[in-house]
C-alpha positions as CSV (number, residue, x, y, z in Angstrom):
1,M,-6.0,-32.9,-2.6
2,K,-7.1,-34.6,-5.7
3,I,-10.7,-34.6,-6.7
4,S,-10.8,-38.4,-6.5
5,E,-9.7,-38.1,-2.9
6,V,-12.5,-35.6,-2.1
7,I,-15.0,-38.1,-3.6
8,D,-13.5,-41.0,-1.6
9,K,-13.8,-39.0,1.6
10,L,-17.4,-38.2,0.9
11,I,-18.3,-41.8,0.1
12,E,-16.6,-42.9,3.3
13,F,-18.6,-40.3,5.3
14,H,-21.9,-41.5,3.9
15,Q,-23.6,-44.7,5.1
16,P,-22.6,-47.7,2.9
17,Y,-25.2,-49.8,1.2
18,K,-25.1,-53.1,-0.5
19,N,-25.9,-52.3,-4.1
20,E,-23.5,-52.7,-7.0
21,K,-25.5,-50.4,-9.2
22,T,-25.4,-46.8,-8.1
23,R,-26.1,-43.4,-9.8
24,D,-23.2,-41.9,-7.9
25,T,-20.4,-41.9,-10.4
26,V,-18.2,-39.3,-12.2
27,K,-20.3,-37.9,-15.0
28,A,-17.7,-35.7,-16.6
29,G,-14.0,-34.7,-16.4
30,N,-10.9,-36.2,-15.0
31,P,-10.9,-36.7,-11.2
32,D,-7.1,-37.3,-11.1
33,Q,-6.4,-33.5,-10.8
34,E,-5.9,-31.2,-7.8
35,C,-9.2,-29.8,-6.5
36,T,-9.3,-26.0,-6.8
37,G,-12.8,-25.6,-5.4
38,I,-16.1,-27.4,-4.9
39,V,-19.6,-26.3,-6.0
40,V,-22.6,-28.1,-4.7
41,T,-26.0,-27.9,-6.5
42,V,-29.1,-29.9,-7.0
43,C,-28.6,-30.0,-10.8
44,A,-25.4,-29.1,-12.7
45,T,-27.2,-27.1,-15.4
46,A,-25.1,-25.4,-18.1
47,E,-25.5,-22.1,-16.2
48,V,-24.2,-23.8,-13.0
49,V,-21.2,-25.1,-14.9
50,E,-20.3,-21.7,-16.1
51,K,-20.7,-20.1,-12.7
52,A,-18.5,-22.8,-11.2
53,A,-15.8,-22.1,-13.8
54,A,-16.0,-18.4,-12.9
55,L,-15.2,-19.3,-9.3
56,N,-12.2,-21.5,-10.4
57,A,-14.0,-24.5,-8.9
58,N,-13.2,-27.7,-10.8
59,L,-15.5,-30.1,-9.0
60,I,-19.3,-29.9,-9.0
61,I,-21.2,-32.2,-6.7
62,T,-24.7,-32.5,-8.2
63,H,-27.6,-34.4,-6.7
64,E,-29.5,-35.0,-10.0
65,S,-28.5,-36.2,-13.4
66,I,-26.8,-33.7,-15.8
67,F,-27.9,-35.4,-19.0
68,F,-31.7,-35.1,-19.0
69,G,-32.8,-38.3,-17.4
70,D,-32.0,-40.6,-14.5
71,E,-29.3,-42.8,-16.0
72,Y,-29.7,-42.7,-19.8
73,A,-26.8,-43.9,-21.9
74,I,-25.5,-40.8,-23.7
75,D,-25.3,-42.5,-27.1
76,E,-29.0,-43.1,-27.0
77,F,-29.6,-39.4,-27.6
78,G,-28.0,-39.5,-31.1
79,E,-26.9,-36.2,-32.5
80,N,-28.7,-34.1,-29.9
81,E,-27.6,-30.5,-30.2
82,V,-28.2,-29.5,-26.6
83,L,-26.4,-32.5,-25.3
84,K,-23.5,-31.8,-27.6
85,K,-23.2,-28.2,-26.4
86,K,-23.2,-29.2,-22.8
87,Q,-20.5,-31.8,-23.4
88,E,-18.4,-29.2,-25.2
89,L,-18.9,-26.8,-22.2
90,L,-17.8,-29.4,-19.8
91,E,-14.7,-30.3,-21.9
92,K,-13.8,-26.6,-22.3
93,T,-14.0,-25.9,-18.6
94,G,-12.3,-29.2,-17.5
95,I,-14.8,-29.4,-14.6
96,V,-15.4,-32.7,-13.0
97,V,-19.1,-33.5,-12.2
98,W,-19.8,-36.2,-9.6
99,R,-23.3,-37.2,-8.7
100,D,-24.2,-37.7,-5.1
101,H,-27.7,-39.0,-5.1
102,D,-28.0,-42.5,-3.6
103,H,-25.5,-41.8,-0.9
104,M,-27.1,-38.5,0.0
105,H,-30.5,-40.2,0.5
106,G,-28.7,-42.8,2.6
107,A,-29.2,-46.5,2.8
108,G,-32.1,-48.1,4.6
109,K,-34.1,-50.9,3.1
110,P,-33.6,-52.7,0.8
111,F,-29.9,-51.9,0.6
112,H,-29.1,-51.9,4.3
113,P,-31.2,-53.3,7.1
114,V,-31.0,-50.2,9.3
115,R,-30.6,-46.5,8.6
116,Y,-28.1,-44.9,10.9
117,N,-27.2,-41.8,9.0
118,P,-29.7,-39.1,8.0
119,D,-31.2,-38.7,4.6
120,Y,-29.1,-35.6,4.0
121,I,-31.6,-34.1,1.5
122,Y,-34.6,-34.2,3.8
123,Y,-32.5,-33.6,6.9
124,G,-31.0,-30.6,5.2
125,I,-34.5,-29.3,4.3
126,M,-35.5,-29.6,7.9
127,K,-32.4,-27.7,9.1
128,E,-32.7,-24.9,6.5
129,L,-36.3,-24.4,7.4
130,G,-35.5,-24.4,11.1
131,W,-38.1,-27.1,11.8
132,E,-36.0,-29.5,14.0
133,E,-38.4,-29.2,17.0
134,Y,-41.5,-29.8,14.8
135,V,-40.5,-33.2,13.4
136,V,-43.0,-36.0,14.0
137,G,-41.7,-39.6,13.6
138,D,-38.4,-40.4,11.9
139,K,-35.8,-37.8,12.6
140,L,-33.3,-39.4,10.2
141,K,-35.6,-38.9,7.3
142,P,-38.0,-36.2,8.4
143,L,-41.2,-36.1,6.3
144,W,-43.9,-35.2,8.9
145,Y,-44.0,-31.9,10.9
146,K,-46.4,-30.4,13.5
147,I,-45.7,-26.7,13.1
148,P,-47.3,-23.8,15.0
149,E,-50.7,-23.1,13.4
150,T,-50.6,-20.9,10.4
151,T,-52.5,-20.6,7.1
152,V,-51.8,-22.1,3.7
153,D,-50.9,-18.8,2.1
154,A,-48.6,-17.8,5.0
155,L,-46.9,-21.2,4.8
156,A,-46.5,-20.8,1.1
157,R,-44.9,-17.4,1.4
158,F,-42.6,-18.6,4.1
159,L,-41.4,-21.5,2.0
160,M,-41.0,-19.4,-1.1
161,E,-38.7,-17.1,0.9
162,K,-36.7,-20.0,2.2
163,L,-36.4,-21.8,-1.1
164,N,-35.7,-18.5,-3.0
165,L,-38.5,-19.1,-5.5
166,S,-40.7,-16.8,-7.4
167,G,-43.9,-18.8,-7.1
168,V,-45.8,-21.9,-6.1
169,R,-48.8,-23.9,-7.4
170,I,-51.5,-24.6,-4.9
171,V,-54.1,-27.3,-5.1
172,G,-57.1,-27.0,-2.7
173,S,-57.6,-24.3,-0.1
174,T,-55.3,-21.2,-0.1
175,T,-56.5,-19.9,3.2
176,A,-57.2,-22.9,5.5
177,P,-55.4,-23.3,8.8
178,V,-52.3,-25.5,8.8
179,S,-50.5,-27.4,11.5
180,T,-49.6,-30.8,10.1
181,V,-47.3,-30.8,7.1
182,F,-46.4,-34.0,5.1
183,V,-43.5,-34.0,2.6
184,A,-45.1,-36.6,0.2
185,E,-42.0,-37.3,-1.9
186,H,-42.9,-38.8,-5.3
187,V,-46.6,-38.8,-6.2
188,S,-46.3,-40.2,-9.7
189,G,-49.2,-42.7,-10.0
190,R,-47.5,-45.6,-8.4
191,G,-48.4,-46.3,-4.8
192,D,-50.5,-43.2,-4.6
193,L,-53.3,-44.9,-2.7
194,E,-51.0,-45.0,0.3
195,K,-50.3,-41.3,-0.2
196,I,-54.0,-40.5,-0.1
197,K,-54.3,-42.6,3.1
198,Q,-51.5,-40.6,4.6
199,A,-53.0,-37.3,3.4
200,E,-56.0,-37.9,5.6
201,K,-53.8,-37.1,8.6
202,A,-52.2,-33.9,7.0
203,D,-53.3,-30.4,6.4
204,V,-50.8,-29.7,3.7
205,M,-48.8,-32.0,1.4
206,I,-45.6,-31.0,-0.3
207,P,-44.8,-33.5,-3.1
208,L,-41.6,-33.4,-5.2
209,E,-43.5,-34.1,-8.4
210,I,-47.2,-34.9,-8.8
211,N,-49.8,-36.0,-11.3
212,D,-53.4,-34.6,-11.5
213,W,-55.4,-37.8,-11.2
214,T,-54.6,-39.2,-7.7
215,L,-53.6,-37.1,-4.7
216,S,-54.5,-33.8,-6.5
217,A,-58.0,-35.1,-7.4
218,Y,-58.5,-36.2,-3.8
219,V,-57.5,-32.8,-2.4
220,R,-59.8,-30.9,-4.8
221,D,-62.8,-32.9,-3.7
222,A,-61.8,-32.7,-0.1
223,D,-61.7,-28.9,-0.3
224,Y,-65.1,-28.9,-2.1
225,F,-66.7,-30.9,0.7
226,G,-65.3,-28.5,3.3
227,I,-62.5,-30.8,4.5
228,P,-59.5,-28.5,4.4
229,K,-56.6,-30.0,2.4
230,S,-54.0,-28.3,0.3
231,I,-51.0,-29.2,-1.8
232,L,-48.0,-26.9,-2.3
233,E,-46.2,-27.7,-5.5
234,F,-42.7,-26.3,-5.7
235,G,-41.1,-28.9,-8.0
236,H,-38.7,-31.7,-7.4
237,F,-35.4,-29.9,-7.9
238,N,-36.7,-26.7,-6.4
239,F,-37.6,-28.3,-3.1
240,E,-34.5,-30.6,-2.8
241,E,-32.2,-27.7,-3.4
242,L,-32.3,-26.9,0.3
243,G,-30.7,-30.2,1.1
244,M,-27.8,-29.3,-1.2
245,K,-27.6,-25.9,0.3
246,Y,-27.1,-27.5,3.7
247,M,-24.4,-29.8,2.3
248,A,-22.2,-26.8,1.7
249,E,-22.2,-26.3,5.5
250,W,-21.0,-29.7,6.5
251,L,-18.9,-30.7,3.5
252,P,-15.7,-28.7,4.6
253,D,-15.6,-30.8,7.8
254,V,-15.7,-34.0,5.7
255,V,-13.1,-32.9,3.2
256,Q,-10.7,-31.4,5.8
257,A,-8.7,-29.5,3.2
258,D,-8.2,-25.9,2.2
259,V,-10.7,-26.0,-0.6
260,P,-13.5,-23.5,-0.9
261,V,-17.0,-25.0,-1.0
262,T,-19.8,-22.9,-2.6
263,F,-23.5,-23.6,-2.9
264,I,-25.0,-22.5,-6.3
265,Q,-28.7,-22.7,-6.6
266,S,-29.6,-24.2,-10.0
267,G,-32.4,-21.7,-10.1
268,D,-36.1,-21.7,-10.1
269,S,-37.2,-24.3,-12.6
270,F,-40.4,-22.4,-13.5
271,H,-41.5,-19.1,-14.9
272,Y,-45.0,-18.0,-13.8
273,M,-47.4,-16.0,-16.0
274,L,-50.8,-15.1,-14.6
275,R,-53.7,-14.4,-16.9
276,E,-54.9,-10.8,-16.6
277,A,-58.5,-10.3,-15.6
């Protein structure tokens, strides 16, 4: 089966949406070749490319951009040494990189009136955490959970284990009881008032990325006044990685070909150094 046919099958599987502009295009390589293996990852870093080549996989399905932005034109970087080295690596390995972002998150408004397929990133996170029975509200894009009561530190350790991460940043209480968890998506300064209103109903918020001056400031003051609130900051790529891990489970049924599918974690985005007392 050609790589282009694998991509076509995956697009057909996903929910269509009416939007001519999409991030989901071939970012590198020639898709008109036989597929020898598929690697799925949240971000096709240079290390992931080399690991895929070592597996004799010539298709990487990445969720995020491979060239240091959302959809920058490559020529805008000029003579960037890191970009040049990555392009050389991709050319040397002959690996095809296809981005599956918009389709993985699914349609829904404004692209399609009704969502009928899951958001496979958040749905995959739910499945990998084993939280299916704890979902509150939308089961196609699960963002709210009512979990058995635990504590912030116990939840943080559970999630670090599931995410295969070495650390987490915590805003607010580290010991408060937790039962309501809100995956807050992007907390980037736009529309954050709504996030704060939603946070009133949650014990713990898990954002993808976050700034210090909206939700974080609210949580710090809430904790000071004895209103237990906490934020667990794992990082955008680190947290969405679970959705791509789950993709490796269902992708073989979509492709329906004798092609190995492997999940490669792009790796913890952060190193942690604690100040010695």
